[in-house]
N, CA and C of each residue as an Amber inpcrd file, in Angstrom:
protein
   444
  -2.7180000 -81.6300000 -10.3340000  -3.8720000 -81.2510000 -11.0630000
  -5.0810000 -81.8500000 -10.2980000  -5.9350000 -81.0180000  -9.8970000
  -7.1410000 -81.5000000  -9.1040000  -8.2850000 -81.4190000 -10.1520000
  -9.2390000 -82.4620000  -9.8510000 -10.3890000 -82.5440000 -10.6900000
 -11.5480000 -82.1920000  -9.8370000 -12.2750000 -81.1760000 -10.2650000
 -13.4370000 -80.7940000  -9.4880000 -14.6640000 -81.5630000 -10.0380000
 -15.5270000 -82.0180000  -9.1160000 -16.7510000 -82.7570000  -9.4790000
 -17.9270000 -81.9420000  -9.0250000 -18.8430000 -81.7580000  -9.9410000
 -20.0120000 -80.9180000  -9.6320000 -21.1610000 -81.9040000  -9.6270000
 -21.9790000 -81.8800000  -8.5100000 -23.1630000 -82.6740000  -8.4630000
 -24.4120000 -81.7750000  -8.4400000 -25.3880000 -82.1710000  -9.2570000
 -26.5300000 -81.3680000  -9.4260000 -27.7370000 -82.2110000  -9.1050000
 -28.7160000 -81.5720000  -8.4070000 -29.9510000 -82.3170000  -8.1250000
 -30.9030000 -82.2860000  -9.3420000 -30.8280000 -81.2550000 -10.1290000
 -31.7090000 -81.1530000 -11.3370000 -30.7760000 -80.8430000 -12.5370000
 -30.0790000 -81.8620000 -13.0240000 -29.1250000 -81.6060000 -14.1730000
 -29.8780000 -81.3190000 -15.4800000 -29.6470000 -80.1190000 -15.9240000
 -30.3460000 -79.6200000 -17.1320000 -30.1650000 -80.3960000 -18.3720000
 -28.8900000 -80.6570000 -18.7300000 -28.6000000 -81.3650000 -19.9860000
 -29.0650000 -82.8160000 -19.8410000 -28.9270000 -83.4360000 -18.6320000
 -29.3330000 -84.8290000 -18.4900000 -30.8570000 -84.8480000 -18.6560000
 -31.5630000 -83.8940000 -18.0650000 -33.0110000 -83.9760000 -18.1090000
 -33.4650000 -83.7260000 -19.5620000 -32.8010000 -82.8520000 -20.2830000
 -33.1700000 -82.6790000 -21.6610000 -32.8800000 -83.9520000 -22.4980000
 -31.7890000 -84.6960000 -22.2090000 -31.4620000 -85.9290000 -22.8210000
 -32.5680000 -86.9840000 -22.5320000 -32.9550000 -87.1390000 -21.2640000
 -33.9120000 -88.0680000 -20.8930000 -35.3910000 -87.6850000 -21.5190000
 -35.6420000 -86.3750000 -21.5600000 -36.8760000 -85.9590000 -22.1480000
 -36.9120000 -86.3440000 -23.5670000 -35.8530000 -86.1760000 -24.3790000
 -35.8020000 -86.6200000 -25.7940000 -36.1950000 -88.0880000 -25.9290000
 -35.6950000 -88.8770000 -25.0790000 -35.9150000 -90.3770000 -25.0570000
 -37.4640000 -90.6200000 -24.7280000 -37.9080000 -89.8560000 -23.6990000
 -39.2770000 -90.0920000 -23.2100000 -40.3000000 -89.5800000 -24.2670000
 -39.9480000 -88.5970000 -25.0130000 -40.7780000 -88.0600000 -26.0760000
 -40.5990000 -88.8400000 -27.4230000 -39.7110000 -89.8240000 -27.5070000
 -39.4590000 -90.5960000 -28.6520000 -39.0470000 -89.6840000 -29.7940000
 -38.2620000 -88.6310000 -29.5090000 -37.8920000 -87.6160000 -30.4690000
 -36.5250000 -87.8590000 -30.9740000 -36.3780000 -88.6650000 -32.0980000
 -35.0290000 -88.9400000 -32.6190000 -34.2530000 -87.7540000 -32.9080000
 -34.8710000 -86.6240000 -33.4570000 -34.0450000 -85.4660000 -33.7590000
 -33.4390000 -84.8380000 -32.5020000 -34.2080000 -84.8450000 -31.4050000
 -33.7460000 -84.3040000 -30.1760000 -32.7330000 -85.2020000 -29.5230000
 -32.8000000 -86.4640000 -29.6540000 -31.7400000 -87.4090000 -29.2150000
 -30.5030000 -87.1040000 -29.9160000 -30.5740000 -87.0530000 -31.2720000
 -29.3570000 -86.7660000 -32.1170000 -28.7520000 -85.4510000 -31.7650000
 -29.5450000 -84.4460000 -31.3930000 -29.0380000 -83.1190000 -31.1140000
 -28.0520000 -83.2190000 -29.8990000 -28.1860000 -84.1590000 -29.1100000
 -27.2060000 -84.4040000 -27.9020000 -25.9370000 -85.1030000 -28.2030000
 -25.8400000 -85.6300000 -29.5070000 -24.7970000 -86.5120000 -29.7730000
 -23.7100000 -85.8190000 -30.7480000 -22.4530000 -86.0740000 -30.4410000
 -21.4000000 -85.7410000 -31.3420000 -21.4790000 -86.6290000 -32.6180000
 -21.0330000 -86.0770000 -33.6410000 -21.0210000 -86.8910000 -34.9470000
 -20.3480000 -88.1800000 -34.8920000 -19.3150000 -88.2150000 -34.0220000
 -18.4660000 -89.4960000 -33.8730000 -18.7800000 -90.1860000 -32.5890000
 -19.9840000 -90.0670000 -32.1300000 -20.4270000 -90.7600000 -30.8820000
 -20.2350000 -92.2570000 -30.9200000 -19.8650000 -92.7720000 -29.7150000
 -19.8910000 -94.2310000 -29.4910000 -20.7270000 -94.4400000 -28.3490000
 -21.8800000 -95.0640000 -28.5500000 -22.9460000 -95.3570000 -27.4760000
 -23.0080000 -96.7980000 -27.3790000 -22.8190000 -97.3050000 -26.0690000
 -22.8060000 -98.7290000 -25.7880000 -23.8620000 -99.0560000 -24.7000000
 -24.6700000-100.1140000 -24.9990000 -25.5330000-100.7000000 -23.9640000
 -24.6620000-101.8910000 -23.4850000 -24.0000000-101.7490000 -22.3660000
 -23.0590000-102.7410000 -21.8630000 -23.8570000-104.0050000 -21.4520000
 -25.0660000-103.8310000 -21.0200000 -25.8770000-104.9840000 -20.4970000
 -26.2010000-105.9030000 -21.7180000 -26.6100000-105.2600000 -22.8000000
 -26.9640000-106.1040000 -24.0170000 -25.7100000-106.3760000 -24.9130000
 -24.6170000-105.7700000 -24.6040000 -23.4320000-105.9790000 -25.4160000
 -23.5580000-105.3880000 -26.8300000 -24.2370000-104.2500000 -26.8460000
 -24.4420000-103.5940000 -28.2220000 -23.6690000-102.2640000 -28.2930000
 -23.2760000-101.9550000 -29.4750000 -22.4540000-100.7180000 -29.6560000
 -22.9700000 -99.9790000 -30.8990000 -23.0850000 -98.7010000 -30.7950000
 -23.6770000 -97.8780000 -31.8790000 -22.6490000 -96.7400000 -32.1260000
 -22.2150000 -96.5950000 -33.3770000 -21.1150000 -95.6550000 -33.6110000
 -21.5580000 -94.4360000 -34.4230000 -22.7390000 -94.0330000 -34.3590000
 -23.1640000 -92.7760000 -35.1700000 -24.5030000 -92.3350000 -34.4610000
 -24.7980000 -91.0590000 -34.6610000 -26.0830000 -90.5970000 -34.2090000
 -27.2400000 -91.3930000 -34.9140000 -27.0880000 -91.6740000 -36.1520000
 -28.1290000 -92.3590000 -36.8010000 -28.3830000 -93.7460000 -36.2080000
 -27.2350000 -94.4220000 -35.8320000 -27.3410000 -95.7920000 -35.2360000
 -28.0350000 -95.6430000 -33.8830000 -27.6820000 -94.6390000 -33.0750000
 -28.3060000 -94.4750000 -31.7610000 -29.8080000 -94.1560000 -32.0040000
 -30.1270000 -93.2820000 -32.9410000 -31.5920000 -93.0340000 -33.2240000
 -32.3900000 -94.3430000 -33.6260000 -31.7360000 -95.1520000 -34.4390000
 -32.4020000 -96.4030000 -34.8150000 -32.6820000 -97.2600000 -33.5870000
 -31.7030000 -97.3780000 -32.6290000 -31.8040000 -98.1250000 -31.3730000
 -32.9540000 -97.5270000 -30.5960000 -33.0000000 -96.1780000 -30.4450000
 -34.0860000 -95.5530000 -29.7580000 -35.4510000 -95.7890000 -30.3290000
 -35.5230000 -95.6340000 -31.6940000 -36.7440000 -95.9450000 -32.3650000
 -37.3060000 -97.3460000 -32.1670000 -36.3540000 -98.3050000 -32.2070000
 -36.6740000 -99.7270000 -31.9710000 -37.2690000-100.0180000 -30.6650000
 -36.9050000 -99.2370000 -29.6480000 -37.3790000 -99.5760000 -28.3220000
 -38.8700000 -99.6460000 -28.1460000 -39.6320000 -98.8150000 -28.9430000
 -41.0610000 -98.7760000 -28.7920000 -41.7620000 -99.9550000 -29.5470000
 -41.0190000-100.7110000 -30.2850000 -41.6250000-101.8170000 -31.0110000
 -41.0530000-103.1420000 -30.5280000 -39.8490000-103.1740000 -29.8080000
 -39.2540000-104.3680000 -29.3870000 -39.0310000-104.5080000 -27.9170000
 -39.5440000-103.4490000 -27.1760000 -39.2850000-103.4010000 -25.7630000
 -40.5700000-103.0010000 -24.9740000 -40.9350000-101.7360000 -25.1470000
 -42.0310000-101.2090000 -24.4390000 -42.5570000 -99.9650000 -25.0160000
 -43.9540000 -99.9790000 -25.2870000 -44.5710000 -98.8580000 -25.9940000
 -44.6950000 -97.6470000 -25.0420000 -44.6170000 -97.9180000 -23.6560000
 -44.8200000 -96.7720000 -22.6960000 -43.6540000 -96.5740000 -21.8020000
 -42.4610000 -96.9320000 -22.1820000 -41.3050000 -96.7540000 -21.3940000
 -41.0180000 -95.2580000 -21.0620000 -40.3730000 -95.0280000 -19.8870000
 -39.9640000 -93.6970000 -19.5490000 -38.7900000 -93.7240000 -18.6880000
 -37.9490000 -92.7220000 -18.7490000 -36.7600000 -92.5860000 -17.9740000
 -37.0730000 -91.4880000 -16.8250000 -36.6410000 -91.8740000 -15.6360000
 -36.6640000 -90.8200000 -14.5220000 -35.2250000 -90.6910000 -14.1050000
 -34.7690000 -89.4370000 -14.1620000 -33.3240000 -89.0730000 -13.8350000
 -33.0490000 -89.1340000 -12.3200000 -31.8720000 -89.4380000 -12.0130000
 -31.4070000 -89.5040000 -10.6240000 -30.1540000 -88.6570000 -10.4310000
 -29.3350000 -88.8820000  -9.3760000 -28.1750000 -88.0610000  -9.1490000
 -27.2080000 -88.1070000 -10.3020000 -26.4820000 -86.9480000 -10.4650000
 -25.5980000 -86.8520000 -11.5510000 -24.3340000 -86.1730000 -11.0850000
 -23.1020000 -86.6260000 -11.6930000 -21.9150000 -85.9670000 -11.4550000
 -21.2260000 -85.6380000 -12.7960000 -20.6610000 -84.3950000 -12.8930000
 -19.8930000 -84.0410000 -14.0820000 -18.5890000 -83.5490000 -13.5960000
 -17.4580000 -84.0660000 -14.1300000 -16.1310000 -83.5410000 -13.7450000
 -15.6690000 -82.4680000 -14.6270000 -14.5580000 -81.9060000 -14.1390000
 -13.9500000 -80.8300000 -14.9710000 -13.4550000 -81.2050000 -16.3530000
 -13.3000000 -82.4950000 -16.5940000 -12.8750000 -82.8860000 -17.9640000
 -14.0000000 -83.3700000 -18.7950000 -15.3230000 -83.0010000 -18.3460000
 -16.4980000 -83.3270000 -19.0820000 -16.8230000 -84.7920000 -19.0950000
 -16.2870000 -85.5490000 -18.0120000 -16.8220000 -86.8750000 -17.8770000
 -18.1390000 -86.7580000 -17.0030000 -18.9770000 -87.6950000 -17.1820000
 -20.2160000 -87.6360000 -16.4390000 -20.6380000 -89.0250000 -15.9940000
 -21.5570000 -89.0780000 -14.9900000 -22.1810000 -90.2520000 -14.6380000
 -23.5700000 -89.8440000 -14.0260000 -24.6140000 -90.5350000 -14.4730000
 -25.9020000 -90.2050000 -13.8090000 -26.7200000 -91.4910000 -13.7700000
 -27.4290000 -91.5290000 -12.6240000 -28.3720000 -92.6360000 -12.4500000
 -29.7470000 -92.3670000 -13.0760000 -30.4650000 -93.4620000 -13.3900000
 -31.8170000 -93.2750000 -13.8870000 -32.5520000 -94.5430000 -13.5490000
 -33.8500000 -94.3630000 -13.6840000 -34.7580000 -95.5480000 -13.5040000
 -35.6280000 -95.6100000 -14.7790000 -35.6880000 -96.7650000 -15.3810000
 -36.5270000 -96.9960000 -16.5850000 -37.7660000 -97.7630000 -16.1380000
 -38.9320000 -97.1930000 -16.4450000 -40.1260000 -97.7820000 -16.0870000
 -40.9700000 -98.0960000 -17.3670000 -41.9660000 -98.9130000 -17.3140000
 -42.7920000 -99.2820000 -18.4000000 -43.4830000-100.5670000 -18.3160000
 -43.9850000-101.0520000 -19.4240000 -44.6350000-102.2930000 -19.5480000
 -43.9910000-103.1030000 -20.6440000 -43.7480000-104.3710000 -20.3490000
 -43.2000000-105.2430000 -21.2930000 -44.3060000-105.7340000 -22.2130000
 -44.6960000-104.7810000 -23.2100000 -45.8620000-105.1830000 -24.1350000
 -45.4320000-105.3770000 -25.5330000 -44.1020000-105.4780000 -25.7870000
 -43.5610000-105.6630000 -27.1260000 -42.6090000-106.8460000 -27.1090000
 -42.8400000-107.7640000 -28.0040000 -41.8380000-108.9150000 -28.1510000
 -40.5620000-108.5000000 -28.8790000 -39.4870000-109.1000000 -28.5240000
 -38.1930000-108.7600000 -29.1980000 -37.7660000-110.1290000 -29.7480000
 -38.1100000-110.5180000 -30.9700000 -37.7140000-111.7520000 -31.5560000
 -36.2060000-111.8910000 -31.7420000 -35.5150000-110.7340000 -32.0450000
 -34.0600000-110.8280000 -32.3060000 -33.3310000-111.2450000 -31.0370000
 -33.7880000-110.7850000 -29.8390000 -33.2160000-111.1520000 -28.5990000
 -33.8980000-112.3490000 -27.8560000 -34.9570000-112.9340000 -28.5260000
 -35.7020000-114.0260000 -27.8920000 -36.5330000-113.6990000 -26.7330000
 -37.0680000-112.5330000 -26.6930000 -37.8690000-112.0440000 -25.5050000
 -39.3420000-111.8690000 -25.9160000 -40.1950000-112.6530000 -25.2650000
 -41.6010000-112.4370000 -25.6290000 -42.1830000-111.2570000 -24.8500000
 -43.3240000-110.7220000 -25.2920000 -44.0400000-109.6460000 -24.4990000
 -44.8590000-110.4690000 -23.4100000 -44.8250000-109.9500000 -22.2190000
 -45.5860000-110.5340000 -21.1130000 -46.7570000-109.6510000 -20.5550000
 -46.6730000-108.2860000 -20.9490000 -47.6710000-107.4330000 -20.4220000
 -47.4490000-106.9960000 -19.0620000 -46.3260000-107.3040000 -18.4460000
 -46.0100000-106.9850000 -16.9890000 -45.2180000-105.6920000 -16.8660000
 -45.5170000-104.9570000 -15.8700000 -44.6770000-103.7100000 -15.5870000
 -43.3070000-103.9960000 -15.0930000 -42.4070000-103.0130000 -15.3080000
 -41.0570000-103.1160000 -14.8320000 -40.5720000-101.7430000 -14.3840000
 -39.5620000-101.7360000 -13.4980000 -38.8140000-100.6200000 -12.9730000
 -37.3800000-101.0250000 -12.8960000 -36.4460000-100.5050000 -13.7460000
 -35.1210000-101.0350000 -13.7920000 -34.2070000 -99.7610000 -13.4230000
 -33.3220000-100.0430000 -12.4140000 -32.2440000 -99.0100000 -12.1590000
 -31.1720000 -99.1230000 -13.2020000 -30.5890000 -98.0360000 -13.4670000
 -29.3680000 -97.9780000 -14.3900000 -28.5240000 -96.7470000 -14.1720000
 -27.4200000 -96.8180000 -14.8860000 -26.5240000 -95.6530000 -14.7660000
 -25.8630000 -95.4490000 -16.1920000 -25.7070000 -94.2270000 -16.5880000
 -24.9410000 -93.8830000 -17.7740000 -23.6910000 -93.1830000 -17.3970000
 -22.5850000 -93.5860000 -18.0620000 -21.3040000 -93.0630000 -17.7840000
 -20.6980000 -92.6030000 -19.1330000 -20.1520000 -91.4090000 -19.2960000
 -19.5810000 -91.0580000 -20.5000000 -18.7680000 -89.8560000 -20.4890000
 -18.6250000 -89.1820000 -21.6990000 -17.8100000 -88.0340000 -21.8020000
 -18.5320000 -87.0430000 -22.8100000 -18.4170000 -85.8330000 -22.4990000
 -18.9770000 -84.8100000 -23.4610000 -17.8010000 -84.1230000 -24.1390000
 -18.0110000 -83.5960000 -25.3380000 -17.1430000 -82.6920000 -26.0460000
 -17.9970000 -81.6130000 -26.6020000 -17.6870000 -80.3640000 -26.2280000
 -18.3910000 -79.2080000 -26.7120000 -19.9260000 -79.3530000 -26.3760000
 -20.2250000 -79.9140000 -25.2250000 -21.6110000 -80.1080000 -24.8210000
 -22.4000000 -81.2090000 -25.4690000 -21.7310000 -82.0660000 -26.2160000
 -22.3910000 -83.1350000 -26.9700000 -21.7930000 -84.4790000 -26.3570000
 -22.5790000 -85.5380000 -26.3760000 -22.1130000 -86.7810000 -25.9720000
 -21.2960000 -87.4000000 -27.0150000 -20.0030000 -87.7440000 -26.5970000
 -19.0670000 -88.4050000 -27.5500000 -18.8510000 -89.8340000 -27.1600000
 -18.9910000 -90.1900000 -25.9150000 -18.9480000 -91.5650000 -25.4410000
 -20.0150000 -91.7240000 -24.3510000 -20.6750000 -92.8420000 -24.4460000
 -21.7770000 -93.2430000 -23.4440000 -21.7760000 -94.6940000 -23.2580000
 -21.7860000 -95.1380000 -22.0020000 -21.9420000 -96.5080000 -21.6160000
 -23.1700000 -96.6530000 -20.6650000 -24.1140000 -97.4270000 -21.0070000
 -25.2370000 -97.6470000 -20.0510000 -25.0890000 -99.0320000 -19.4570000
 -25.4030000 -99.0450000 -18.1440000 -25.3140000-100.2470000 -17.3280000
 -26.6870000-100.3980000 -16.6820000 -27.4370000-101.5400000 -16.7660000
 -28.7140000-101.7020000 -16.1220000 -28.9060000-103.0450000 -15.7020000
 -29.8830000-103.3210000 -14.8480000 -30.0990000-104.5760000 -14.1600000
 -30.9970000-105.4980000 -15.0110000 -30.3930000-106.3310000 -15.8510000
 -31.0930000-107.2260000 -16.7710000 -31.8020000-108.3380000 -15.9780000
 -31.1350000-108.9250000 -14.9360000 -31.8150000-110.0040000 -14.1770000
 -33.0620000-109.4700000 -13.4460000 -32.9530000-108.2530000 -12.9120000
 -34.0680000-107.6700000 -12.2320000 -35.2590000-107.4160000 -13.1940000
 -34.9300000-107.0020000 -14.3840000 -36.0000000-106.7930000 -15.4150000
 -36.6320000-108.0790000 -15.7540000 -35.8190000-109.1070000 -16.0750000
 -36.3640000-110.4540000 -16.4990000 -37.2330000-111.0230000 -15.3800000
 -36.8910000-110.8550000 -14.1530000 -37.6800000-111.3510000 -12.9730000
 -39.0380000-110.5610000 -12.8860000 -38.9480000-109.2150000 -13.0790000
 -40.1530000-108.4230000 -12.9480000 -41.1420000-108.7310000 -14.0500000
 -40.7010000-109.0840000 -15.2400000 -41.6870000-109.3190000 -16.3670000
 -41.9800000-110.8480000 -16.5720000 -41.4510000-111.6510000 -15.5620000
 -41.8150000-113.0350000 -15.5350000 -41.0430000-113.9350000 -16.5870000
 -39.8640000-113.5190000 -16.9610000 -39.0780000-114.2800000 -17.8430000
 -37.8900000-115.0020000 -17.1770000 -37.7950000-114.8260000 -15.8840000
 -36.7730000-115.4560000 -15.0950000 -37.3200000-115.5600000 -13.6590000
 -37.0820000-116.7460000 -13.0850000 -37.6050000-117.0500000 -11.7310000
 -36.8210000-116.2500000 -10.7030000 -37.5250000-115.8620000  -9.6240000
 -36.8990000-115.1530000  -8.5120000 -35.8940000-116.1470000  -7.8300000
 -34.8760000-115.7640000  -7.3190000 -33.9470000-116.6380000  -6.6160000
 -34.5880000-117.1290000  -5.3370000 -34.2820000-118.3730000  -4.9100000
 -34.7270000-118.9900000  -3.6650000 -36.1490000-119.3220000  -3.7850000
């Protein structure tokens, strides 16, 4: 059994997914999710098990992270079994404090590389795991010293 992997330079569904986040459109975000979605931010150790929970997480980003964040899509792979992986860069300004995670607002810009890995079912995200560079983010916004 061979698995074909398709790479796209302009992934339509991924761009639509990132656009929904960039537009802060909770309904559009939910439209990409299966009703039994499991969405994990592996870096933060957080897990969301419904479209409503993912939407609440997305809504919270503009008040506890960055009011001007934006995702830029990168290379993507989708396999014949609907598994996917795509790179992204998250940019913005750390202008919002996050008291729950103990992170103050610093007003500094950031550019964070990350990757999403998951699985689709009937064109909807049923599993998603995000991995991103927390140390790089903390250094860029002045909350962690640069090494050396």
